[in-house]
OpenMM code with the backbone's topology and positions (N, CA, C; nanometers):
from openmm import Vec3, app, unit

residues = "UNK UNK UNK UNK UNK UNK UNK UNK UNK UNK UNK UNK UNK UNK UNK UNK UNK UNK UNK UNK UNK UNK UNK UNK UNK UNK UNK UNK UNK UNK UNK UNK UNK UNK UNK UNK UNK UNK UNK UNK UNK UNK UNK UNK UNK UNK UNK UNK UNK UNK UNK UNK UNK UNK UNK UNK UNK UNK UNK UNK UNK UNK UNK UNK UNK UNK UNK UNK UNK UNK UNK UNK UNK UNK UNK UNK UNK UNK UNK UNK UNK UNK UNK UNK UNK UNK UNK UNK UNK UNK UNK UNK UNK UNK UNK UNK UNK UNK UNK UNK UNK UNK UNK UNK UNK UNK UNK UNK UNK UNK UNK UNK UNK UNK UNK UNK UNK UNK UNK".split()
positions = [
    Vec3(-0.1966, -0.6378, 2.4530),
    Vec3(-0.1687, -0.7608, 2.3813),
    Vec3(-0.0702, -0.7292, 2.2686),
    Vec3(0.0376, -0.8021, 2.2627),
    Vec3(0.1395, -0.7811, 2.1601),
    Vec3(0.0901, -0.8333, 2.0255),
    Vec3(0.1257, -0.7599, 1.9209),
    Vec3(0.0873, -0.8012, 1.7854),
    Vec3(0.1848, -0.9043, 1.7323),
    Vec3(0.1310, -1.0089, 1.6724),
    Vec3(0.2115, -1.1130, 1.6095),
    Vec3(0.1688, -1.1239, 1.4638),
    Vec3(0.2556, -1.0894, 1.3675),
    Vec3(0.2179, -1.0987, 1.2258),
    Vec3(0.1693, -1.2371, 1.1841),
    Vec3(0.2095, -1.3402, 1.2572),
    Vec3(0.1623, -1.4747, 1.2247),
    Vec3(0.0129, -1.4907, 1.2491),
    Vec3(-0.0467, -1.3966, 1.3217),
    Vec3(-0.1915, -1.4026, 1.3479),
    Vec3(-0.2736, -1.3586, 1.2262),
    Vec3(-0.2057, -1.3029, 1.1252),
    Vec3(-0.2751, -1.2590, 1.0041),
    Vec3(-0.3077, -1.3792, 0.9167),
    Vec3(-0.4088, -1.3644, 0.8323),
    Vec3(-0.4483, -1.4712, 0.7406),
    Vec3(-0.3909, -1.4412, 0.6025),
    Vec3(-0.2772, -1.4996, 0.5738),
    Vec3(-0.2107, -1.4844, 0.4448),
    Vec3(-0.2721, -1.5830, 0.3461),
    Vec3(-0.2670, -1.5503, 0.2154),
    Vec3(-0.3205, -1.6418, 0.1138),
    Vec3(-0.2238, -1.7586, 0.0911),
    Vec3(-0.2542, -1.8426, -0.0055),
    Vec3(-0.1736, -1.9624, -0.0327),
    Vec3(-0.0302, -1.9287, -0.0724),
    Vec3(-0.0072, -1.8076, -0.1242),
    Vec3(0.1276, -1.7638, -0.1607),
    Vec3(0.1981, -1.6921, -0.0446),
    Vec3(0.1315, -1.6873, 0.0708),
    Vec3(0.1899, -1.6204, 0.1870),
    Vec3(0.1770, -1.4700, 0.1824),
    Vec3(0.0775, -1.4207, 0.1085),
    Vec3(0.0598, -1.2762, 0.0897),
    Vec3(-0.0718, -1.2271, 0.1485),
    Vec3(-0.0740, -1.0972, 0.1775),
    Vec3(-0.1945, -1.0315, 0.2264),
    Vec3(-0.2047, -0.8968, 0.1543),
    Vec3(-0.3260, -0.8588, 0.1078),
    Vec3(-0.3391, -0.7276, 0.0433),
    Vec3(-0.3209, -0.6146, 0.1448),
    Vec3(-0.2546, -0.5096, 0.1001),
    Vec3(-0.2286, -0.3930, 0.1836),
    Vec3(-0.2729, -0.2687, 0.1072),
    Vec3(-0.3710, -0.1996, 0.1607),
    Vec3(-0.4254, -0.0795, 0.0973),
    Vec3(-0.3637, 0.0423, 0.1657),
    Vec3(-0.2964, 0.1268, 0.0894),
    Vec3(-0.2351, 0.2484, 0.1429),
    Vec3(-0.3341, 0.3637, 0.1322),
    Vec3(-0.3505, 0.4360, 0.2418),
    Vec3(-0.4473, 0.5455, 0.2489),
    Vec3(-0.3849, 0.6653, 0.3183),
    Vec3(-0.4219, 0.7840, 0.2729),
    Vec3(-0.3811, 0.9084, 0.3373),
    Vec3(-0.4724, 0.9303, 0.4580),
    Vec3(-0.4180, 0.9351, 0.5802),
    Vec3(-0.5032, 0.9495, 0.6980),
    Vec3(-0.5689, 1.0867, 0.7102),
    Vec3(-0.5110, 1.1864, 0.6476),
    Vec3(-0.5671, 1.3222, 0.6555),
    Vec3(-0.6886, 1.3387, 0.5644),
    Vec3(-0.6786, 1.2872, 0.4419),
    Vec3(-0.7852, 1.3091, 0.3435),
    Vec3(-0.8757, 1.1876, 0.3252),
    Vec3(-0.8284, 1.0691, 0.3666),
    Vec3(-0.9036, 0.9469, 0.3438),
    Vec3(-0.8835, 0.8903, 0.2038),
    Vec3(-0.8042, 0.9576, 0.1225),
    Vec3(-0.7821, 0.9127, -0.0148),
    Vec3(-0.7081, 0.7793, -0.0173),
    Vec3(-0.7612, 0.6853, -0.0965),
    Vec3(-0.6940, 0.5578, -0.1169),
    Vec3(-0.5862, 0.5803, -0.2222),
    Vec3(-0.4625, 0.5484, -0.1872),
    Vec3(-0.3497, 0.5784, -0.2745),
    Vec3(-0.3105, 0.4611, -0.3638),
    Vec3(-0.3082, 0.3418, -0.3083),
    Vec3(-0.2634, 0.2259, -0.3849),
    Vec3(-0.2960, 0.0979, -0.3096),
    Vec3(-0.2794, -0.0124, -0.3796),
    Vec3(-0.2906, -0.1442, -0.3185),
    Vec3(-0.1684, -0.2237, -0.3626),
    Vec3(-0.1083, -0.2944, -0.2686),
    Vec3(0.0050, -0.3808, -0.2996),
    Vec3(-0.0018, -0.5003, -0.2046),
    Vec3(0.0986, -0.5845, -0.2115),
    Vec3(0.0998, -0.7066, -0.1316),
    Vec3(0.2110, -0.7026, -0.0286),
    Vec3(0.1857, -0.7649, 0.0845),
    Vec3(0.2876, -0.7840, 0.1870),
    Vec3(0.2912, -0.9321, 0.2240),
    Vec3(0.4085, -0.9770, 0.2642),
    Vec3(0.4173, -1.1072, 0.3286),
    Vec3(0.4508, -1.0803, 0.4752),
    Vec3(0.4691, -1.1860, 0.5524),
    Vec3(0.4924, -1.1668, 0.6956),
    Vec3(0.6157, -1.0812, 0.7223),
    Vec3(0.7232, -1.1051, 0.6485),
    Vec3(0.8463, -1.0288, 0.6687),
    Vec3(0.8288, -0.8820, 0.6297),
    Vec3(0.7522, -0.8530, 0.5255),
    Vec3(0.7262, -0.7135, 0.4869),
    Vec3(0.6498, -0.6400, 0.5970),
    Vec3(0.5553, -0.7095, 0.6591),
    Vec3(0.4821, -0.6496, 0.7715),
    Vec3(0.5797, -0.6188, 0.8846),
    Vec3(0.6641, -0.7139, 0.9174),
    Vec3(0.7628, -0.6927, 1.0252),
    Vec3(0.8565, -0.5751, 0.9936),
    Vec3(0.9081, -0.5722, 0.8712),
    Vec3(1.0001, -0.4642, 0.8315),
    Vec3(0.9320, -0.3282, 0.8382),
    Vec3(0.8075, -0.3223, 0.7922),
    Vec3(0.7322, -0.1972, 0.7957),
    Vec3(0.7172, -0.1473, 0.9389),
    Vec3(0.6806, -0.2370, 1.0294),
    Vec3(0.6627, -0.1983, 1.1692),
    Vec3(0.7947, -0.1605, 1.2357),
    Vec3(0.9019, -0.2287, 1.2008),
    Vec3(1.0321, -0.2015, 1.2618),
    Vec3(1.0951, -0.0718, 1.2139),
    Vec3(1.0788, -0.0408, 1.0849),
    Vec3(1.1487, 0.0746, 1.0267),
    Vec3(1.0612, 0.1985, 1.0109),
    Vec3(0.9287, 0.1803, 1.0037),
    Vec3(0.8401, 0.2923, 0.9739),
    Vec3(0.8373, 0.3280, 0.8265),
    Vec3(0.9150, 0.2545, 0.7455),
    Vec3(0.9150, 0.2712, 0.6000),
    Vec3(0.8316, 0.1580, 0.5424),
    Vec3(0.7284, 0.1913, 0.4655),
    Vec3(0.6378, 0.0879, 0.4171),
    Vec3(0.7093, -0.0012, 0.3157),
    Vec3(0.7077, -0.1303, 0.3453),
    Vec3(0.7765, -0.2310, 0.2656),
    Vec3(0.6738, -0.3294, 0.2107),
    Vec3(0.6794, -0.3523, 0.0822),
    Vec3(0.5874, -0.4444, 0.0152),
    Vec3(0.6645, -0.5631, -0.0409),
    Vec3(0.5902, -0.6620, -0.0894),
    Vec3(0.6477, -0.7767, -0.1589),
    Vec3(0.6078, -0.7676, -0.3051),
    Vec3(0.7049, -0.7656, -0.3931),
    Vec3(0.6788, -0.7613, -0.5368),
    Vec3(0.6584, -0.9031, -0.5868),
    Vec3(0.5385, -0.9329, -0.6357),
    Vec3(0.5107, -1.0663, -0.6885),
    Vec3(0.5865, -1.0917, -0.8177),
    Vec3(0.6037, -0.9895, -0.9012),
    Vec3(0.6726, -1.0086, -1.0294),
    Vec3(0.8235, -1.0251, -1.0112),
    Vec3(0.8822, -0.9454, -0.9222),
    Vec3(1.0270, -0.9530, -0.8992),
    Vec3(1.0641, -1.0544, -0.7908),
    Vec3(0.9617, -1.0963, -0.7158),
    Vec3(0.9832, -1.1888, -0.6035),
    Vec3(1.0883, -1.1341, -0.5065),
    Vec3(1.0671, -1.0082, -0.4680),
    Vec3(1.1593, -0.9440, -0.3748),
    Vec3(1.0863, -0.8328, -0.2991),
    Vec3(1.1481, -0.7875, -0.1904),
    Vec3(1.0925, -0.6769, -0.1131),
    Vec3(1.1183, -0.5457, -0.1851),
    Vec3(1.0285, -0.4508, -0.1673),
    Vec3(1.0543, -0.3146, -0.2138),
    Vec3(1.0003, -0.2156, -0.1122),
    Vec3(1.0864, -0.1250, -0.0747),
    Vec3(1.0489, -0.0170, 0.0155),
    Vec3(0.9945, 0.0938, -0.0726),
    Vec3(0.8718, 0.1337, -0.0493),
    Vec3(0.8082, 0.2357, -0.1331),
    Vec3(0.8947, 0.3609, -0.1350),
    Vec3(0.9297, 0.4043, -0.2549),
    Vec3(1.0087, 0.5255, -0.2743),
    Vec3(1.1586, 0.5030, -0.2754),
    Vec3(1.2000, 0.3797, -0.2593),
    Vec3(1.3420, 0.3456, -0.2541),
    Vec3(1.4188, 0.3956, -0.3770),
    Vec3(1.3579, 0.3821, -0.4947),
    Vec3(1.4261, 0.4290, -0.6157),
    Vec3(1.3686, 0.5608, -0.6673),
    Vec3(1.2391, 0.5848, -0.6442),
    Vec3(1.1745, 0.7055, -0.6983),
    Vec3(1.1836, 0.8262, -0.6061),
    Vec3(1.2029, 0.8007, -0.4772),
    Vec3(1.1986, 0.9095, -0.3801),
    Vec3(1.0576, 0.9398, -0.3323),
    Vec3(0.9580, 0.8708, -0.3861),
    Vec3(0.8176, 0.8922, -0.3496),
    Vec3(0.7823, 0.7983, -0.2345),
    Vec3(0.8254, 0.8356, -0.1164),
    Vec3(0.8215, 0.7473, -0.0008),
    Vec3(0.6867, 0.7447, 0.0706),
    Vec3(0.6703, 0.6399, 0.1494),
    Vec3(0.5549, 0.6273, 0.2377),
    Vec3(0.6063, 0.6059, 0.3797),
    Vec3(0.5724, 0.6988, 0.4674),
    Vec3(0.6059, 0.6866, 0.6093),
    Vec3(0.4849, 0.6270, 0.6795),
    Vec3(0.5060, 0.5218, 0.7548),
    Vec3(0.3967, 0.4564, 0.8263),
    Vec3(0.3429, 0.5473, 0.9359),
    Vec3(0.2121, 0.5695, 0.9345),
    Vec3(0.1446, 0.6435, 1.0403),
    Vec3(0.0709, 0.5454, 1.1309),
    Vec3(0.0009, 0.4493, 1.0699),
    Vec3(-0.0777, 0.3522, 1.1453),
    Vec3(-0.0982, 0.2294, 1.0582),
    Vec3(-0.0966, 0.1129, 1.1184),
    Vec3(-0.1238, -0.0120, 1.0462),
    Vec3(-0.2481, -0.0737, 1.1084),
    Vec3(-0.3490, -0.0989, 1.0250),
    Vec3(-0.4754, -0.1523, 1.0743),
    Vec3(-0.5049, -0.2870, 1.0091),
    Vec3(-0.5666, -0.3746, 1.0865),
    Vec3(-0.6015, -0.5092, 1.0425),
    Vec3(-0.7530, -0.5171, 1.0335),
    Vec3(-0.8052, -0.5729, 0.9232),
    Vec3(-0.9510, -0.5835, 0.9107),
    Vec3(-1.0040, -0.6954, 1.0007),
    Vec3(-1.1361, -0.7035, 1.0117),
    Vec3(-1.2022, -0.7948, 1.1049),
    Vec3(-1.1737, -0.9417, 1.0764),
    Vec3(-1.1479, -0.9775, 0.9519),
    Vec3(-1.1162, -1.1161, 0.9165),
    Vec3(-0.9662, -1.1441, 0.9216),
    Vec3(-0.8878, -1.0399, 0.9471),
    Vec3(-0.7416, -1.0491, 0.9566),
    Vec3(-0.6770, -1.0917, 0.8250),
    Vec3(-0.7478, -1.0626, 0.7109),
    Vec3(-0.6939, -1.1023, 0.5799),
    Vec3(-0.6704, -0.9836, 0.4871),
    Vec3(-0.6671, -0.8630, 0.5429),
    Vec3(-0.6407, -0.7422, 0.4653),
    Vec3(-0.5862, -0.6364, 0.5603),
    Vec3(-0.4914, -0.5570, 0.5106),
    Vec3(-0.4313, -0.4506, 0.5907),
    Vec3(-0.4656, -0.3140, 0.5327),
    Vec3(-0.4837, -0.2186, 0.6214),
    Vec3(-0.4982, -0.0779, 0.5830),
    Vec3(-0.3744, -0.0080, 0.6376),
    Vec3(-0.2945, 0.0446, 0.5466),
    Vec3(-0.1689, 0.1087, 0.5832),
    Vec3(-0.1876, 0.2593, 0.5699),
    Vec3(-0.1969, 0.3258, 0.6830),
    Vec3(-0.2128, 0.4706, 0.6829),
    Vec3(-0.0725, 0.5301, 0.6694),
    Vec3(-0.0533, 0.6133, 0.5652),
    Vec3(0.0805, 0.6600, 0.5313),
    Vec3(0.0855, 0.8106, 0.5087),
    Vec3(0.2024, 0.8647, 0.5336),
    Vec3(0.2342, 0.9997, 0.4872),
    Vec3(0.3047, 0.9798, 0.3539),
    Vec3(0.2369, 1.0162, 0.2461),
    Vec3(0.2887, 0.9962, 0.1111),
    Vec3(0.3652, 1.1196, 0.0660),
    Vec3(0.4899, 1.0981, 0.0264),
    Vec3(0.5718, 1.2055, -0.0310),
    Vec3(0.5754, 1.1829, -0.1820),
    Vec3(0.5211, 1.2769, -0.2588),
    Vec3(0.5152, 1.2615, -0.4036),
    Vec3(0.4033, 1.1672, -0.4437),
    Vec3(0.3994, 1.1288, -0.5713),
    Vec3(0.2931, 1.0413, -0.6196),
    Vec3(0.3078, 0.8996, -0.5637),
    Vec3(0.1948, 0.8331, -0.5438),
    Vec3(0.1961, 0.6937, -0.4988),
    Vec3(0.2011, 0.5979, -0.6171),
    Vec3(0.1492, 0.6414, -0.7309),
    Vec3(0.1361, 0.5547, -0.8481),
    Vec3(0.2591, 0.5629, -0.9386),
    Vec3(0.2935, 0.4511, -0.9999),
    Vec3(0.4078, 0.4502, -1.0925),
    Vec3(0.3802, 0.5326, -1.2189),
    Vec3(0.2530, 0.5730, -1.2401),
    Vec3(0.2193, 0.6601, -1.3539),
    Vec3(0.2396, 0.8074, -1.3187),
    Vec3(0.2966, 0.8319, -1.2002),
    Vec3(0.3243, 0.9664, -1.1503),
    Vec3(0.1976, 1.0411, -1.1089),
    Vec3(0.0961, 0.9667, -1.0680),
    Vec3(-0.0265, 1.0264, -1.0146),
    Vec3(-0.0298, 1.0079, -0.8637),
    Vec3(-0.1031, 1.0921, -0.7967),
    Vec3(-0.1162, 1.0845, -0.6507),
    Vec3(-0.1694, 0.9481, -0.6079),
    Vec3(-0.2664, 0.8949, -0.6804),
    Vec3(-0.3302, 0.7679, -0.6468),
    Vec3(-0.3301, 0.6758, -0.7679),
    Vec3(-0.3254, 0.5471, -0.7428),
    Vec3(-0.3373, 0.4487, -0.8514),
    Vec3(-0.4811, 0.4396, -0.9024),
    Vec3(-0.5757, 0.4905, -0.8239),
    Vec3(-0.7177, 0.4818, -0.8586),
    Vec3(-0.7634, 0.6100, -0.9276),
    Vec3(-0.7089, 0.6331, -1.0472),
    Vec3(-0.7386, 0.7561, -1.1218),
    Vec3(-0.8353, 0.7347, -1.2368),
    Vec3(-0.8844, 0.6117, -1.2547),
    Vec3(-0.9796, 0.5832, -1.3622),
    Vec3(-1.1137, 0.5440, -1.3023),
    Vec3(-1.2189, 0.6130, -1.3432),
    Vec3(-1.3554, 0.5817, -1.2992),
    Vec3(-1.4327, 0.5215, -1.4157),
    Vec3(-1.5282, 0.4360, -1.3842),
    Vec3(-1.6192, 0.3825, -1.4847),
    Vec3(-1.7516, 0.4547, -1.4662),
    Vec3(-1.7876, 0.5353, -1.5632),
    Vec3(-1.9104, 0.6157, -1.5551),
    Vec3(-1.9861, 0.6051, -1.6863),
    Vec3(-2.1136, 0.5757, -1.6752),
    Vec3(-2.1979, 0.5610, -1.7939),
    Vec3(-2.1333, 0.4673, -1.8960),
    Vec3(-2.0809, 0.3570, -1.8468),
    Vec3(-2.0222, 0.2522, -1.9300),
    Vec3(-1.8976, 0.2983, -2.0060),
    Vec3(-1.8302, 0.4007, -1.9524),
    Vec3(-1.7077, 0.4502, -2.0161),
    Vec3(-1.6022, 0.4769, -1.9093),
    Vec3(-1.4764, 0.4633, -1.9500),
    Vec3(-1.3667, 0.4962, -1.8597),
    Vec3(-1.3394, 0.6460, -1.8644),
    Vec3(-1.3257, 0.7051, -1.7461),
    Vec3(-1.2990, 0.8475, -1.7337),
    Vec3(-1.1724, 0.8642, -1.6498),
    Vec3(-1.0733, 0.9324, -1.7039),
    Vec3(-0.9492, 0.9605, -1.6312),
    Vec3(-0.9749, 1.0810, -1.5412),
    Vec3(-0.9551, 1.0632, -1.4102),
    Vec3(-0.9874, 1.1659, -1.3124),
    Vec3(-0.8739, 1.2628, -1.2848),
    Vec3(-0.7506, 1.2155, -1.2960),
    Vec3(-0.6366, 1.3023, -1.2660),
    Vec3(-0.5247, 1.2821, -1.3660),
    Vec3(-0.4544, 1.3870, -1.3920),
    Vec3(-0.3356, 1.3811, -1.4781),
    Vec3(-0.2146, 1.3498, -1.3934),
    Vec3(-0.1058, 1.3053, -1.4559),
    Vec3(0.0181, 1.2849, -1.3804),
    Vec3(0.0633, 1.4151, -1.3148),
    Vec3(0.1312, 1.3995, -1.2006),
    Vec3(0.1859, 1.5161, -1.1298),
    Vec3(0.3084, 1.5656, -1.2060),
    Vec3(0.3375, 1.6930, -1.1933),
    Vec3(0.4535, 1.7490, -1.2636),
    Vec3(0.5729, 1.7532, -1.1763),
] * unit.nanometer
topology = app.Topology()
chain = topology.addChain("A")
for resn in residues:
    res = topology.addResidue(resn, chain)
    for name in ("N", "CA", "C"):
        topology.addAtom(name, app.Element.getBySymbol(name[0]), res)
């Protein structure tokens, strides 16, 4: 059965959350948004493409930083309203220069920074 991005359940703004994960380690790297065209571009090029809500434009991960994401696998959740993007991450995924955007834990009612920026 051929995949049709129109079969996805986009929100009222035409967006769907996309969670980037390292397939080797299972580490969740980041979350961003895609629209239908970003999904198509990602599948066509193998370069993960997101939709920037603030800039209202497409951005290919690593386009300016060099910290690219190569598509390994694209998965759709059971409700078809969230994507899991399995990627080969080159360099940090987070704009804070960390491997993952999820570097802060809440423990004993306090924020704990788990990782420092990469050098």
